[in-house]
MARKOLPA-988812 format. One line per 8 residues: their letters; for each residue x, y, z of N, C-alpha, C. Coordinates in pm, 1 decimal. Layout:
a	X:Y:Z:X:Y:Z:X:Y:Z ~ ...
***
This chain:
mrikyvtp	240.5:157.8:1955.3:164.5:190.7:2075.2:25.8:130.0:2066.4 ~ -40.3:113.3:2179.5:-179.6:69.3:2181.8:-267.0:188.8:2213.0 ~ -381.1:194.9:2146.4:-469.4:310.1:2158.5:-604.2:264.9:2206.8 ~ -660.3:334.7:2300.2:-794.5:304.1:2348.5:-889.4:413.4:2304.6 ~ -995.1:375.3:2233.3:-1096.2:470.3:2188.3:-1205.2:479.5:2293.7 ~ -1238.5:601.7:2332.5:-1334.4:620.6:2440.0:-1460.1:689.7:2390.9 ~ -1447.3:806.4:2326.8:-1563.4:882.0:2280.6:-1537.6:934.8:2141.2 ~ -1643.0:971.5:2067.4:-1624.9:1029.1:1934.1:-1540.7:1155.0:1934.0
alvvaaal	-1529.8:1222.6:2047.1:-1448.8:1343.5:2052.2:-1302.4:1314.1:2025.4 ~ -1263.6:1187.0:2041.6:-1125.0:1150.3:2020.9:-1097.1:1101.0:1879.8 ~ -1194.8:1113.1:1791.6:-1179.8:1055.7:1657.9:-1056.0:1108.6:1588.0 ~ -1038.0:1239.5:1583.3:-928.5:1296.7:1507.3:-794.4:1253.9:1564.0 ~ -777.2:1267.6:1694.9:-649.9:1229.8:1754.9:-621.7:1082.8:1735.7 ~ -723.9:1002.0:1753.1:-704.2:857.8:1740.0:-667.7:819.8:1598.3 ~ -733.9:880.7:1502.7:-704.6:846.9:1363.2:-560.5:879.3:1328.8 ~ -509.9:988.4:1383.9:-372.0:1024.1:1357.9:-276.8:924.6:1421.2
mlsgcvdn	-313.2:874.0:1539.1:-225.6:783.4:1610.5:-228.1:643.1:1554.2 ~ -331.5:608.4:1481.0:-342.2:471.9:1429.3:-221.6:433.2:1345.5 ~ -161.5:526.4:1279.4:-47.5:495.0:1194.6:84.2:526.1:1263.4 ~ 82.4:546.2:1393.1:205.0:562.4:1467.2:274.2:694.4:1441.8 ~ 200.7:799.6:1408.5:262.7:928.0:1383.8:167.6:1039.5:1423.2 ~ 221.4:1161.1:1430.7:140.7:1272.7:1476.1:43.6:1318.3:1369.3 ~ 90.5:1328.5:1245.8:3.8:1374.2:1137.3:26.3:1285.0:1017.3 ~ -74.4:1208.5:982.8:-60.7:1113.4:873.0:-135.7:1158.6:749.1
stgtettt	-166.3:1288.7:739.2:-234.1:1340.2:620.9:-139.2:1336.7:502.4 ~ -195.8:1338.3:382.1:-111.2:1327.1:264.0:-24.0:1450.0:244.7 ~ -79.3:1569.1:267.8:-2.3:1690.7:248.6:29.8:1712.8:101.6 ~ 102.6:1819.2:74.3:139.9:1848.7:-63.9:289.3:1874.7:-77.8 ~ 363.4:1866.5:32.1:503.4:1900.9:27.1:586.0:1788.6:-34.3 ~ 699.2:1827.0:-93.8:795.0:1730.0:-144.1:888.7:1693.4:-31.2 ~ 912.5:1563.6:-10.2:993.1:1521.7:103.0:1085.5:1408.1:65.5 ~ 1186.9:1391.4:150.1:1265.1:1268.9:151.5:1224.2:1194.6:276.8
ggntpdvg	1272.9:1075.2:296.7:1234.5:1005.5:418.6:1277.7:861.6:417.2 ~ 1247.7:791.7:529.0:1280.1:651.2:541.4:1428.2:628.6:562.0 ~ 1466.1:501.7:564.3:1605.3:463.3:578.6:1659.6:418.9:444.0 ~ 1785.8:449.9:419.8:1851.5:403.8:298.5:1960.0:304.7:336.8 ~ 1937.6:175.0:315.6:2039.5:75.8:348.0:2167.7:102.1:270.4 ~ 2278.5:55.4:324.3:2408.5:74.6:261.7:2423.1:-23.8:146.3 ~ 2390.0:21.0:27.8:2398.8:-64.6:-90.8:2485.9:3.2:-195.1 ~ 2550.6:-77.9:-276.6:2631.7:-24.7:-384.4:2550.8:-10.6:-512.0
vneaaaal	2603.4:66.0:-605.1:2535.9:85.4:-733.1:2555.0:-38.7:-820.0 ~ 2446.3:-86.5:-876.8:2451.2:-195.5:-973.2:2459.0:-132.1:-1111.8 ~ 2577.2:-133.0:-1169.3:2599.3:-60.3:-1294.2:2515.6:-116.2:-1409.0 ~ 2496.2:-247.9:-1410.0:2417.1:-307.8:-1518.0:2272.8:-261.1:-1511.5 ~ 2217.8:-252.8:-1389.6:2080.5:-204.6:-1373.1:2071.4:-56.2:-1405.6 ~ 2170.0:21.2:-1359.0:2169.3:165.7:-1382.1:2177.5:198.5:-1530.6 ~ 2242.9:112.6:-1607.6:2256.0:137.0:-1751.5:2122.5:128.8:-1823.6 ~ 2023.6:68.2:-1759.9:1891.0:54.1:-1820.6:1801.1:175.2:-1796.0
lpddikea	1845.6:268.7:-1714.0:1764.0:385.7:-1681.8:1740.1:473.3:-1804.3 ~ 1622.1:533.7:-1813.7:1600.4:635.9:-1917.6:1699.3:750.6:-1899.5 ~ 1740.8:811.4:-2007.2:1843.4:915.3:-2000.6:1802.9:1031.5:-1911.1 ~ 1674.9:1072.0:-1915.5:1634.7:1189.1:-1837.7:1645.3:1163.5:-1688.0 ~ 1609.8:1044.0:-1643.7:1620.0:1012.1:-1501.2:1766.1:996.3:-1461.3 ~ 1844.1:934.1:-1547.4:1986.7:915.9:-1519.4:2055.0:1051.4:-1503.4 ~ 2022.8:1144.3:-1591.1:2084.4:1276.8:-1585.6:2037.2:1356.4:-1464.9 ~ 1909.9:1341.8:-1427.9:1857.2:1414.3:-1311.9:1914.7:1360.4:-1182.2
gvlvigid	1940.5:1230.2:-1178.2:1995.4:1169.6:-1057.3:1894.5:1152.6:-945.9 ~ 1766.9:1172.5:-978.6:1660.3:1167.0:-877.9:1543.8:1085.9:-932.7 ~ 1486.7:1002.3:-847.4:1366.2:927.6:-881.6:1249.5:991.6:-807.6 ~ 1155.8:1049.6:-881.8:1040.5:1117.9:-822.4:929.9:1014.9:-801.2 ~ 888.4:1000.1:-674.8:800.3:890.0:-635.7:671.2:943.8:-575.4 ~ 558.5:905.7:-633.0:428.9:940.8:-575.6:386.1:836.7:-473.9 ~ 347.7:881.9:-354.4:300.2:790.8:-250.2:180.1:851.5:-178.3 ~ 99.1:764.5:-122.6:-8.1:805.0:-31.2:36.8:764.1:108.6
ptyapney	91.7:857.6:187.3:153.3:821.5:315.3:52.1:807.9:429.2 ~ -54.3:731.7:404.1:-156.1:708.7:506.8:-183.2:559.8:521.6 ~ -85.2:476.4:486.0:-109.3:333.8:470.5:-6.8:253.8:550.3 ~ -2.7:277.2:679.8:93.2:208.3:766.5:64.5:58.1:770.7 ~ 170.4:-26.2:775.0:313.0:9.0:785.5:382.7:23.0:650.8 ~ 307.8:23.6:542.2:370.8:28.3:409.8:432.8:164.2:381.8 ~ 351.9:270.1:395.7:402.1:406.0:381.4:315.9:498.3:466.1 ~ 382.0:573.7:554.1:311.8:669.3:639.2:412.1:775.5:683.3
kddagnpi	377.2:860.1:777.8:465.1:969.6:817.4:513.0:953.7:961.2 ~ 638.3:994.8:985.2:689.7:996.0:1121.3:650.0:1126.4:1189.6 ~ 698.0:1146.0:1311.0:659.4:1264.1:1388.6:699.6:1395.2:1321.0 ~ 803.2:1389.5:1238.4:850.0:1510.4:1169.8:781.7:1531.0:1035.1 ~ 690.9:1439.2:999.4:620.1:1451.6:872.7:690.8:1389.0:754.8 ~ 798.1:1314.3:781.0:870.9:1248.7:673.0:812.7:1110.7:644.3 ~ 809.3:1069.3:518.4:756.0:937.1:486.0:846.5:825.7:537.4 ~ 785.0:725.5:597.4:855.3:606.7:643.2:770.3:485.2:609.3
gwevdlan	824.1:367.8:632.2:752.1:244.4:605.3:840.0:148.1:528.1 ~ 796.5:23.6:519.7:881.9:-74.7:452.5:891.4:-49.0:302.6 ~ 786.1:4.2:242.4:795.4:35.3:99.8:886.4:155.6:74.5 ~ 888.3:249.7:167.4:979.0:363.8:155.2:1123.7:316.3:164.7 ~ 1152.2:228.6:261.8:1287.6:174.2:272.9:1325.4:94.7:148.0 ~ 1229.8:19.9:95.0:1256.3:-58.3:-26.0:1283.9:33.6:-144.8 ~ 1205.7:140.2:-155.9:1226.0:235.9:-265.3:1360.3:306.3:-253.4 ~ 1398.0:342.6:-130.5:1527.5:407.5:-110.1:1642.4:316.6:-152.2
amaatlgl	1634.6:189.1:-111.8:1740.7:94.5:-147.1:1744.2:69.5:-297.5 ~ 1627.5:60.6:-358.4:1619.6:41.2:-503.4:1683.8:158.4:-577.3 ~ 1650.0:279.7:-534.0:1706.5:398.4:-597.9:1857.9:403.6:-579.4 ~ 1904.2:372.5:-458.2:2048.3:373.6:-432.4:2120.6:271.3:-519.1 ~ 2057.6:157.1:-540.8:2115.6:54.2:-627.4:2131.9:105.7:-769.8 ~ 2046.4:198.9:-807.3:2052.5:259.2:-941.1:2133.9:388.1:-944.0 ~ 2192.2:424.5:-829.7:2270.7:547.0:-822.5:2187.1:672.9:-818.2 ~ 2063.0:662.0:-769.7:1970.0:774.8:-766.7:1934.2:815.3:-624.5
etqyepss	1895.3:940.8:-607.4:1831.6:987.9:-485.6:1680.2:970.7:-501.1 ~ 1608.2:979.0:-390.2:1462.2:971.0:-396.2:1399.1:1104.2:-358.9 ~ 1290.3:1135.9:-425.7:1209.3:1254.1:-394.6:1064.5:1208.4:-386.2 ~ 1006.0:1217.3:-265.8:869.7:1168.8:-244.5:768.8:1281.7:-260.3 ~ 663.8:1252.6:-335.5:555.3:1347.0:-357.4:428.1:1289.7:-294.8 ~ 390.7:1337.7:-174.5:268.7:1287.3:-110.5:144.9:1321.9:-192.7 ~ 52.1:1228.0:-199.7:-66.9:1244.9:-283.1:-178.7:1159.0:-228.0 ~ -301.4:1189.9:-265.3:-409.3:1095.8:-238.8:-390.8:977.4:-333.0
fdkiipsv	-433.9:860.2:-288.2:-407.6:736.6:-361.4:-459.8:741.6:-504.7 ~ -581.0:794.4:-521.5:-643.0:789.6:-654.3:-581.8:887.0:-754.3 ~ -493.8:974.8:-709.2:-430.2:1070.7:-800.2:-290.1:1027.1:-843.2 ~ -239.0:918.6:-785.3:-100.3:881.2:-814.2:-83.2:832.1:-957.5 ~ -164.4:736.5:-999.3:-148.4:683.7:-1135.4:-169.0:792.5:-1241.5 ~ -272.2:878.9:-1230.8:-282.0:988.6:-1328.2:-159.1:1079.1:-1329.1 ~ -96.1:1097.3:-1213.4:23.8:1180.9:-1207.7:144.2:1110.4:-1268.7 ~ 145.7:977.1:-1261.8:251.2:900.3:-1328.4:234.0:908.1:-1479.8
tggsydig	113.2:883.4:-1527.4:90.2:887.7:-1672.5:104.0:1029.3:-1727.6 ~ 78.3:1128.8:-1643.5:90.8:1267.3:-1686.7:231.7:1321.6:-1679.2 ~ 323.9:1243.9:-1622.3:463.3:1284.8:-1619.3:507.2:1360.4:-1496.0 ~ 418.4:1379.2:-1398.5:457.6:1450.5:-1277.1:545.2:1364.5:-1186.5 ~ 520.0:1234.7:-1184.7:599.0:1140.5:-1105.7:665.0:1040.2:-1199.9 ~ 784.5:996.6:-1163.1:848.5:888.5:-1238.8:779.9:755.3:-1211.7 ~ 743.8:733.0:-1085.5:678.7:608.0:-1047.0:576.1:633.8:-937.6 ~ 483.4:539.9:-923.7:395.1:535.8:-807.8:430.9:412.9:-726.8
fssftdna	470.8:433.1:-602.5:514.8:322.2:-516.3:430.0:329.1:-390.3 ~ 309.4:272.3:-396.9:214.6:293.0:-287.8:114.7:178.3:-277.2 ~ 167.3:55.4:-270.2:83.2:-63.0:-245.5:-22.7:-83.3:-352.8 ~ 12.5:-58.9:-477.4:-83.0:-80.3:-585.8:-98.9:-229.2:-614.1 ~ -222.1:-277.4:-609.7:-249.4:-412.3:-656.1:-245.8:-412.2:-808.3 ~ -162.6:-498.9:-863.2:-152.1:-510.6:-1008.3:-271.3:-590.4:-1059.6 ~ -351.7:-528.5:-1145.1:-461.4:-601.5:-1209.1:-469.3:-562.4:-1356.4 ~ -546.8:-639.3:-1430.2:-552.4:-620.5:-1575.3:-602.9:-481.9:-1613.5
erekvvdf	-698.2:-429.6:-1538.3:-754.7:-298.5:-1570.0:-649.3:-189.7:-1555.6 ~ -572.2:-192.9:-1447.1:-468.1:-92.0:-1427.7:-356.0:-107.2:-1529.8 ~ -330.3:-230.3:-1573.0:-224.0:-252.1:-1671.2:-257.7:-192.3:-1807.9 ~ -382.6:-157.1:-1829.8:-417.8:-87.6:-1953.5:-361.7:54.5:-1954.7 ~ -331.6:105.9:-1835.7:-290.4:245.4:-1821.4:-141.6:258.3:-1790.9 ~ -89.5:170.2:-1705.3:50.5:175.4:-1664.2:110.1:35.1:-1667.8 ~ 242.7:29.4:-1662.8:312.6:-96.8:-1641.9:344.4:-111.1:-1493.6 ~ 357.3:-235.5:-1449.1:388.4:-262.2:-1309.0:512.9:-349.0:-1296.3
vnyyeagi	600.1:-312.2:-1203.9:709.9:-398.0:-1161.2:667.2:-459.6:-1028.5 ~ 654.0:-590.8:-1026.1:593.7:-661.1:-912.0:699.2:-703.9:-810.9 ~ 675.0:-671.3:-683.1:777.7:-689.4:-580.9:727.1:-753.4:-451.7 ~ 596.9:-786.5:-443.3:540.4:-836.0:-316.8:406.7:-901.5:-346.2 ~ 363.4:-992.6:-258.9:232.4:-1056.2:-270.0:152.7:-1026.7:-142.9 ~ 37.9:-964.9:-158.5:-47.8:-933.6:-43.7:-187.1:-989.5:-67.2 ~ -248.4:-1037.9:38.3:-386.3:-1082.6:29.0:-481.0:-978.3:84.6 ~ -608.6:-1006.1:74.3:-711.6:-925.2:139.5:-734.6:-983.5:278.3
qwaqligv	-751.3:-897.5:377.0:-783.3:-946.1:511.2:-881.3:-850.7:578.6 ~ -980.2:-907.4:643.2:-1081.1:-829.2:712.3:-1050.3:-820.0:861.1 ~ -1104.8:-715.1:922.9:-1101.6:-700.7:1068.2:-1243.3:-674.1:1117.0 ~ -1267.1:-706.9:1241.7:-1399.5:-690.7:1302.0:-1383.3:-637.7:1443.7 ~ -1491.5:-586.0:1500.1:-1490.3:-550.5:1641.1:-1473.4:-677.3:1723.7 ~ -1400.5:-667.1:1832.7:-1379.4:-783.1:1918.7:-1513.7:-836.5:1967.2 ~ -1531.3:-965.9:1950.3:-1653.9:-1030.4:1995.7:-1765.4:-1032.5:1894.1 ~ -1744.2:-968.1:1778.6:-1844.8:-967.7:1672.0:-1797.5:-1062.7:1562.8
dvdpanac	-1873.9:-1165.9:1536.2:-1832.6:-1268.5:1441.0:-1873.0:-1229.2:1299.2 ~ -1775.3:-1194.7:1216.6:-1799.7:-1154.3:1078.1:-1733.7:-1255.0:984.8 ~ -1807.8:-1299.8:886.1:-1755.1:-1390.6:784.8:-1738.2:-1313.0:654.1 ~ -1614.8:-1288.4:608.7:-1594.8:-1212.9:484.6:-1663.5:-1274.9:363.3 ~ -1690.9:-1403.1:369.5:-1757.2:-1470.1:257.4:-1909.0:-1460.9:265.2 ~ -1960.1:-1405.4:375.1:-2105.4:-1394.5:393.9:-2135.5:-1268.1:473.4 ~ -2116.6:-1153.6:408.1:-2129.7:-1024.6:476.2:-2251.6:-946.5:429.3 ~ -2350.0:-1013.4:374.2:-2469.9:-945.6:324.8:-2536.3:-865.3:436.4
gltvavqt	-2570.8:-740.9:405.6:-2639.0:-656.3:501.7:-2548.3:-586.6:600.9 ~ -2419.0:-616.7:599.6:-2326.1:-554.3:693.1:-2267.1:-426.4:633.9 ~ -2215.3:-342.2:722.0:-2144.1:-221.8:680.5:-1994.8:-249.1:689.4 ~ -1925.3:-230.4:577.9:-1782.6:-260.5:571.7:-1707.0:-133.9:531.7 ~ -1611.7:-93.6:614.4:-1531.5:26.1:588.7:-1415.1:-7.9:496.5 ~ -1382.0:86.9:408.9:-1278.0:61.7:309.6:-1221.8:194.1:260.2 ~ -1096.3:193.3:215.9:-1037.5:312.9:156.7:-1075.0:322.3:9.3 ~ -1113.0:442.1:-33.3:-1150.6:466.4:-172.4:-1034.8:437.6:-267.9
atyeetde	-1068.0:381.4:-381.9:-976.3:355.0:-493.4:-885.6:235.3:-470.7 ~ -900.1:165.8:-358.7:-825.6:42.3:-338.8:-896.6:-71.7:-411.4 ~ -827.4:-183.0:-427.3:-887.1:-300.4:-491.2:-1009.8:-346.7:-413.4 ~ -1002.7:-335.7:-281.5:-1115.1:-378.9:-198.9:-1240.2:-295.8:-227.5 ~ -1221.6:-165.7:-253.3:-1336.1:-77.7:-280.3:-1387.3:-91.2:-423.2 ~ -1296.5:-107.8:-517.4:-1337.8:-109.2:-657.9:-1379.2:-246.6:-708.2 ~ -1326.1:-352.4:-648.0:-1349.6:-486.7:-700.1:-1411.9:-582.2:-598.5 ~ -1341.6:-602.9:-487.1:-1385.3:-706.0:-393.0:-1525.4:-682.6:-338.3
lpaksqec	-1546.6:-568.3:-273.5:-1674.8:-544.9:-206.4:-1791.8:-529.5:-303.7 ~ -1777.0:-457.0:-416.2:-1889.7:-453.1:-510.4:-1929.3:-591.4:-561.6 ~ -1830.8:-676.8:-587.9:-1862.1:-811.7:-636.5:-1935.9:-892.2:-530.7 ~ -1889.4:-882.7:-407.2:-1955.8:-956.6:-299.5:-2096.3:-902.4:-274.5 ~ -2111.6:-771.5:-283.0:-2242.9:-711.8:-262.2:-2340.7:-756.2:-370.4 ~ -2292.6:-762.7:-494.9:-2378.8:-806.5:-604.4:-2420.0:-952.3:-587.0 ~ -2329.9:-1034.8:-535.8:-2364.0:-1174.3:-508.0:-2476.2:-1182.3:-404.4 ~ -2470.8:-1092.4:-305.1:-2577.1:-1087.7:-204.4:-2711.8:-1056.1:-270.0
vdagnepi	-2712.3:-953.2:-353.4:-2835.8:-911.2:-419.9:-2888.4:-1022.3:-510.1 ~ -2799.0:-1085.6:-583.9:-2840.1:-1193.3:-674.3:-2902.4:-1310.1:-598.5 ~ -2860.0:-1327.2:-473.0:-2913.6:-1436.7:-391.1:-3038.2:-1395.0:-313.7 ~ -3084.6:-1270.8:-336.4:-3203.7:-1222.6:-268.3:-3179.1:-1167.6:-130.1 ~ -3052.7:-1136.2:-99.3:-3017.5:-1082.8:31.8:-2987.9:-933.0:23.8 ~ -2971.3:-871.4:140.2:-2937.8:-729.3:145.3:-2796.1:-707.5:92.4 ~ -2772.2:-596.7:22.0:-2636.0:-568.5:-25.4:-2544.7:-531.2:90.4 ~ -2417.0:-533.5:65.4:-2320.3:-482.1:162.0:-2321.4:-329.9:155.1
nilkfdtq	-2326.9:-265.8:269.8:-2314.7:-120.3:275.5:-2166.3:-86.9:276.9 ~ -2116.3:-36.3:165.1:-1973.3:-7.0:152.2:-1948.5:135.2:200.9 ~ -1880.7:147.2:313.9:-1854.1:276.2:377.1:-1715.0:321.6:333.8 ~ -1709.9:423.1:246.7:-1585.3:462.4:181.7:-1519.8:581.2:251.8 ~ -1386.7:575.7:259.2:-1309.4:683.0:320.4:-1189.6:717.1:232.4 ~ -1144.3:841.1:243.0:-1030.1:884.8:163.0:-900.4:818.5:206.9 ~ -887.7:787.7:336.2:-764.9:727.9:387.4:-795.5:600.2:464.5 ~ -693.8:515.0:476.2:-709.2:392.3:553.6:-726.8:422.5:701.8
deatnala	-660.3:526.5:751.0:-677.0:565.8:891.1:-823.9:587.4:925.1 ~ -895.1:656.6:836.7:-1036.5:685.4:861.1:-1120.2:558.2:859.3 ~ -1086.9:466.4:769.8:-1160.5:340.3:763.5:-1138.8:258.5:890.2 ~ -1014.7:250.9:935.3:-984.1:177.9:1058.7:-1053.4:241.8:1177.5 ~ -1050.9:373.5:1180.9:-1113.3:445.7:1291.4:-1264.2:423.2:1294.8 ~ -1326.6:416.6:1177.6:-1471.2:392.6:1170.9:-1506.4:258.0:1232.5 ~ -1424.9:157.8:1205.4:-1449.3:26.8:1265.8:-1428.5:31.6:1416.1 ~ -1319.5:92.6:1459.5:-1289.3:97.6:1602.6:-1397.5:169.8:1682.3
lgradams	-1464.1:265.5:1618.5:-1569.3:341.3:1685.7:-1707.6:280.4:1666.3 ~ -1714.8:167.4:1597.6:-1842.0:98.7:1581.4:-1929.3:151.1:1470.0 ~ -1874.7:234.0:1382.0:-1953.0:284.5:1268.8:-1965.5:180.5:1158.7 ~ -1880.7:79.8:1163.3:-1883.8:-28.1:1064.6:-1877.4:-161.6:1137.0 ~ -1927.7:-264.8:1070.4:-1920.4:-399.8:1126.3:-1785.0:-463.9:1100.5 ~ -1719.3:-419.3:994.4:-1591.1:-476.9:955.6:-1518.0:-378.1:867.0 ~ -1391.8:-407.4:838.9:-1317.5:-332.7:737.8:-1241.0:-432.6:653.4 ~ -1211.5:-392.9:530.9:-1134.9:-476.4:439.4:-1017.8:-396.1:385.4
adspitqy	-898.9:-457.2:390.7:-777.7:-391.6:341.1:-675.4:-498.9:305.6 ~ -562.9:-457.1:251.4:-455.1:-550.7:224.0:-405.1:-611.5:354.6 ~ -359.0:-735.2:348.4:-324.5:-809.2:469.8:-223.1:-738.9:560.4 ~ -112.1:-681.4:509.5:-21.1:-614.9:603.1:-82.4:-492.7:668.7 ~ -173.9:-426.5:599.1:-239.4:-307.8:653.7:-334.1:-347.4:766.7 ~ -415.4:-448.7:742.5:-510.6:-493.4:844.2:-438.2:-546.3:966.9 ~ -334.4:-624.1:946.5:-260.7:-679.3:1059.5:-197.0:-569.2:1143.0 ~ -144.2:-467.4:1076.4:-85.4:-355.5:1149.5:-192.3:-277.8:1225.6
avsqvedk	-306.1:-253.2:1162.4:-414.0:-179.0:1228.3:-460.6:-250.6:1354.3 ~ -475.1:-381.9:1345.4:-517.2:-459.7:1462.7:-413.1:-448.7:1573.5 ~ -286.0:-449.8:1538.1:-181.4:-439.9:1640.2:-183.2:-305.4:1710.6 ~ -233.9:-202.1:1644.2:-237.9:-68.5:1702.6:-360.3:-45.6:1790.3 ~ -469.4:-114.8:1762.7:-592.9:-96.8:1841.1:-648.8:-233.0:1881.7 ~ -562.0:-319.0:1932.7:-601.8:-456.7:1958.7:-697.3:-470.9:2077.0 ~ -721.0:-362.3:2149.8:-823.0:-368.0:2254.5:-962.6:-343.6:2197.2 ~ -970.0:-312.0:2067.8:-1098.4:-280.5:2005.1:-1132.3:-370.8:1887.0
ielagdsf	-1032.9:-402.0:1804.0:-1060.6:-478.5:1682.8:-970.5:-600.7:1674.9 ~ -1012.2:-697.0:1592.6:-936.8:-820.6:1575.0:-951.4:-868.4:1431.0 ~ -865.0:-960.0:1390.5:-873.9:-1015.9:1256.2:-1000.8:-1098.3:1241.5 ~ -1061.6:-1089.1:1124.6:-1180.8:-1168.4:1093.7:-1140.4:-1276.7:994.3 ~ -1074.1:-1378.5:1042.8:-1029.2:-1486.9:957.2:-893.9:-1460.2:894.2 ~ -854.2:-1551.0:806.3:-724.5:-1543.0:739.8:-732.1:-1454.1:615.8 ~ -615.7:-1424.3:559.9:-611.8:-1348.5:435.0:-651.7:-1438.8:318.6 ~ -694.0:-1376.9:209.5:-740.2:-1451.8:92.9:-717.2:-1368.7:-33.1
dtapygia	-736.1:-1430.9:-148.4:-722.4:-1362.4:-278.3:-589.3:-1287.7:-290.6 ~ -480.9:-1360.1:-270.1:-348.4:-1299.9:-281.0:-324.3:-1247.1:-422.4 ~ -263.3:-1128.2:-429.1:-234.6:-1064.8:-558.2:-104.8:-985.7:-546.7 ~ -39.2:-958.4:-659.3:89.1:-888.1:-654.0:74.2:-737.8:-635.0 ~ 165.4:-681.7:-555.1:185.7:-537.6:-552.6:276.4:-501.4:-670.3 ~ 253.9:-382.2:-726.1:339.7:-338.0:-835.2:372.3:-190.0:-828.0 ~ 491.8:-155.9:-871.4:531.7:-16.2:-887.5:474.5:32.4:-1020.1 ~ 398.3:140.4:-1017.0:332.7:192.0:-1137.5:428.1:281.5:-1216.2
iakdstlp	438.5:253.9:-1346.7:529.3:326.5:-1435.0:456.8:355.5:-1566.0 ~ 480.3:471.4:-1622.2:416.6:506.7:-1749.0:455.7:407.6:-1858.5 ~ 365.0:385.4:-1951.3:390.7:294.9:-2062.7:504.9:347.3:-2151.5 ~ 563.6:253.6:-2226.2:665.6:287.2:-2326.6:789.2:351.5:-2264.6 ~ 836.9:292.6:-2154.6:956.4:341.2:-2087.1:1050.7:223.9:-2062.8 ~ 1180.3:252.4:-2056.6:1277.0:149.1:-2019.1:1292.1:138.2:-1868.0 ~ 1221.8:223.2:-1794.1:1235.2:224.0:-1648.5:1195.5:91.2:-1583.6 ~ 1088.8:22.4:-1628.8:1055.5:-105.3:-1564.5:1172.1:-204.0:-1562.9
aalqaalq	1245.5:-214.0:-1671.0:1358.2:-307.3:-1676.3:1466.1:-269.3:-1575.7 ~ 1489.5:-138.9:-1558.8:1589.8:-93.3:-1462.5:1547.6:-125.4:-1319.7 ~ 1421.1:-98.9:-1287.7:1372.4:-127.1:-1152.6:1370.9:-276.9:-1126.2 ~ 1331.5:-354.0:-1225.5:1330.7:-499.3:-1210.4:1471.4:-550.7:-1180.1 ~ 1569.0:-503.4:-1254.0:1706.5:-547.9:-1233.0:1758.6:-506.3:-1095.8 ~ 1726.7:-383.9:-1053.8:1772.7:-336.4:-923.2:1711.1:-417.2:-809.9 ~ 1580.8:-438.3:-815.3:1513.5:-513.3:-709.3:1558.3:-659.0:-706.8 ~ 1578.8:-718.0:-824.3:1624.6:-856.8:-826.7:1763.1:-869.2:-763.9
smiddgty	1848.6:-771.4:-788.7:1981.2:-774.3:-726.2:1970.5:-761.3:-574.8 ~ 1869.5:-687.4:-526.7:1847.9:-674.4:-382.4:1797.1:-804.4:-321.1 ~ 1718.4:-879.8:-396.9:1677.8:-1012.8:-350.4:1800.0:-1103.2:-343.3 ~ 1880.8:-1099.0:-447.1:1995.9:-1188.4:-455.9:2099.9:-1160.9:-347.7 ~ 2116.7:-1033.1:-307.9:2219.9:-1002.8:-207.8:2165.9:-992.9:-65.4 ~ 2034.9:-1014.7:-46.5:1977.9:-1017.6:87.8:1923.0:-885.8:138.2 ~ 1941.9:-776.8:63.3:1891.4:-646.3:107.0:1739.3:-646.0:117.4 ~ 1674.4:-703.4:19.9:1527.3:-711.4:17.0:1474.5:-784.0:140.4
ksilddwg	1530.3:-900.4:169.6:1486.2:-978.5:285.8:1508.9:-901.7:415.3 ~ 1622.3:-834.9:426.1:1653.8:-759.7:547.4:1550.7:-650.4:573.8 ~ 1510.1:-578.5:469.4:1411.4:-471.0:485.6:1277.0:-527.6:528.6 ~ 1230.8:-631.6:462.0:1100.9:-689.7:496.7:1102.5:-752.0:635.3 ~ 1213.2:-814.6:671.6:1225.5:-871.9:806.1:1217.6:-762.9:912.5 ~ 1284.2:-650.2:887.3:1285.1:-540.2:984.6:1143.9:-490.2:1013.7 ~ 1055.4:-497.0:914.8:918.7:-447.4:930.2:817.8:-557.9:959.5 ~ 864.9:-682.0:967.1:774.9:-792.4:999.5:675.9:-826.2:890.5
vfsgavdt	713.5:-804.7:764.2:620.4:-828.8:653.3:677.6:-927.2:551.5 ~ 770.5:-1012.2:594.2:836.3:-1101.0:499.3:743.3:-1208.9:445.1 ~ 628.5:-1229.2:506.4:537.8:-1335.2:460.7:493.5:-1315.3:315.9 ~ 499.5:-1191.9:266.4:459.1:-1165.0:128.7:574.9:-1151.2:31.4 ~ 694.1:-1191.1:74.7:812.7:-1175.9:-9.8:804.5:-1263.3:-134.6 ~ 869.4:-1217.9:-240.1:878.4:-1295.1:-364.7:1024.2:-1331.3:-390.3 ~ 1045.4:-1432.5:-472.1:1180.7:-1474.1:-509.2:1226.4:-1409.9:-639.4 ~ 1129.3:-1373.1:-722.3:1161.4:-1319.8:-854.5:1079.1:-1194.2:-881.0
itinaata	1145.0:-1088.9:-925.3:1077.4:-964.7:-962.1:1023.8:-979.1:-1104.3 ~ 896.1:-950.7:-1121.4:832.2:-966.8:-1251.9:775.6:-833.4:-1300.3 ~ 728.2:-832.8:-1422.7:664.3:-714.9:-1481.6:525.4:-754.9:-1531.1 ~ 425.6:-676.1:-1491.3:286.3:-697.9:-1534.5:238.8:-840.8:-1507.9 ~ 253.7:-881.5:-1381.5:220.4:-1019.2:-1343.4:72.7:-1051.9:-1361.9 ~ -13.5:-952.3:-1354.6:-157.5:-978.7:-1362.7:-197.8:-1035.9:-1498.1 ~ -126.4:-998.8:-1602.2:-163.4:-1045.3:-1736.2:-55.6:-1130.8:-1800.8 ~ 55.2:-1152.2:-1729.4:162.9:-1234.0:-1785.7:117.2:-1378.4:-1798.2
s	151.3:-1441.2:-1907.6:110.2:-1580.5:-1929.5:206.6:-1675.3:-1860.3
***
């Protein structure tokens, strides 16, 4: 749908609608959701599963369902999105059911390392710092892309003195914007005012309402946000700094090998392509599933 922002009184309703659902809050309930493509069990991949997960028959997945179109909630509050469909198909390939645990983004990796979740499947950019804590199974390539108010010319490479909205704990908040802001200061210019929000919906809404000059997010997220409020915001140039998405898994587990084998079989049989095509995000597809791509030689 297309949304028109009129007054600040509409902030809450608009923010909820930005992700195409009634309530896109993280919540605390355990849910199932998304579509499960008709796939058969890959016995070779399933044999690689840790015994406890194999015996449970369920893959417990931590997600932040506020990141449309990757993962968000439908009208009934169930998680949907292309990553949810991908996770469902991956689990089915391993002979498992899925159990989604909604969470704020910054709590997912600690919950994975603490044993509350088997995996975190929520658009994590794989980088060397995160690989010190968890292993990643890499399944997609996403770049950074900025958006701006229509008619306002913003250059992501020269944003000194501007206010840029961003979701907390994302790569854009922890790495990209601080580095660019420091470059501004080093050159004798004003720093970037980094306007942080708990959810991507709030960051997008801040831009649409003129509280920020621009926003920075992963390319599929920014493109989707623009499509939802295209009467207010537009892309600010092309995507850049492409990096791999990874499924976060606790160290010292055989689970990465199982997920890698399952996802690779989905690439080989066309299931992976079909899911990404259905959501219009195939531009970031990969041919080979890797592990810890950020530090792999």
